[in-house]
C-alpha positions as a printed Julia matrix, in Angstrom:
115×3 Matrix{Float64}:
 -7.57  13.67   5.92
 -5.63  12.97   9.12
 -2.19  11.44   9.28
 -0.93   9.1   11.99
  2.63   8.22  13.04
  3.91   4.77  12.26
  4.73   2.58  15.22
  8.25   3.3   16.48
  8.62   6.71  14.81
 11.09   9.05  16.51
 11.87  12.62  15.6
 14.84  14.86  16.32
 15.57  18.47  15.42
 19.08  19.08  14.14
 21.07  22.28  14.61
 20.91  22.82  10.84
 17.13  23.34  11.0
 16.53  19.93   9.5
 14.3   17.34  11.11
 15.37  13.73  11.36
 12.63  11.1   11.29
 13.58   7.55  12.14
 11.39   4.46  12.46
 12.85   1.87  14.79
 10.34  -0.71  13.51
 11.39  -0.45   9.84
 14.85   1.12  10.07
 13.75   3.87   7.65
 15.37   7.28   8.03
 14.44  10.64   6.51
 16.23  13.97   6.8
 13.67  16.76   6.2
 14.86  20.1    4.84
 13.6   23.29   6.58
 10.46  23.49   4.4
  9.52  19.86   5.08
 10.32  20.51   8.75
  7.86  23.44   8.76
  5.24  21.16   7.17
  5.89  18.54   9.87
  5.51  21.12  12.64
  2.3   22.5   11.1
  0.94  18.97  10.78
  1.7   18.37  14.47
  0.06  21.64  15.48
 -3.11  20.64  13.62
 -3.37  17.07  14.95
 -2.46  15.44  11.65
 -5.02  17.41   9.59
 -3.37  18.14   6.22
 -6.02  20.66   5.15
 -5.62  22.8    8.26
 -1.82  22.6    8.26
 -1.67  23.6    4.58
 -4.07  26.52   5.12
 -1.96  27.84   8.0
  1.3   27.59   6.06
 -0.27  29.14   2.95
 -1.23  32.16   5.04
  2.24  32.45   6.57
  4.05  31.99   3.27
  1.59  33.99   1.1
  1.22  30.89  -1.05
 -1.73  29.5   -2.96
 -3.6   27.28  -0.47
 -4.6   24.71  -3.1
 -1.07  24.34  -4.43
  0.38  24.05  -0.92
 -2.27  21.49   0.02
 -1.32  19.43  -3.05
  2.37  19.69  -2.12
  1.66  18.56   1.44
 -0.4   15.6    0.2
  2.49  14.55  -2.05
  5.0   14.96   0.81
  2.84  13.03   3.29
  2.18  10.39   0.64
  5.91   9.83   0.29
  6.27   9.4    4.05
  3.31   6.99   4.03
  4.84   5.03   1.14
  8.04   4.41   3.08
  6.2    3.5    6.27
  6.84   6.55   8.47
  3.25   7.81   8.42
 -0.14   6.28   7.72
 -3.55   7.67   6.86
 -5.31   4.56   8.18
 -7.33   5.5   11.24
 -8.33   1.88  11.91
 -4.8    1.09  13.06
 -5.38   3.06  16.29
 -1.9    4.47  16.33
 -1.32   7.73  18.15
 -1.52  10.91  16.12
  1.81  12.51  15.36
  1.23  15.21  17.97
  2.9   14.42  21.26
  1.03  17.12  23.18
  2.53  20.01  25.06
  3.94  23.09  23.43
  6.59  21.27  21.38
  5.77  18.95  18.47
  8.93  16.98  19.31
 10.61  16.09  22.57
 12.77  18.86  23.99
 15.49  16.3   24.63
 15.11  13.61  21.98
 15.75  10.04  22.98
 18.89   8.55  21.55
 18.4    5.65  19.19
 20.73   3.29  17.47
 20.7    3.1   13.72
 21.2   -0.24  12.07
 24.64  -0.59  10.61
């Protein structure tokens, strides 16, 4: 299964090691802890392919690949449920990977949060 970014999704790495995901279209905001951040990076590195990202992380973390795959599906499902990601390939949205060597912009764009 491949995962696609929702329209208007921005991402920003914080100094704490957390990743901030914000959707300008929906106003939804998620602060990912370092483990979820690693899953996000792995997903980017594998062009949205959950199976490949989970296999890579399982090898790095000496974890059971099936359990990690299940965890990643649950995590991605949560992000899909709140509208930050989608598994629908008919939408023709860009994959979450932005190309280049960084899965996020080196200098993230500033965005305004709704008050």
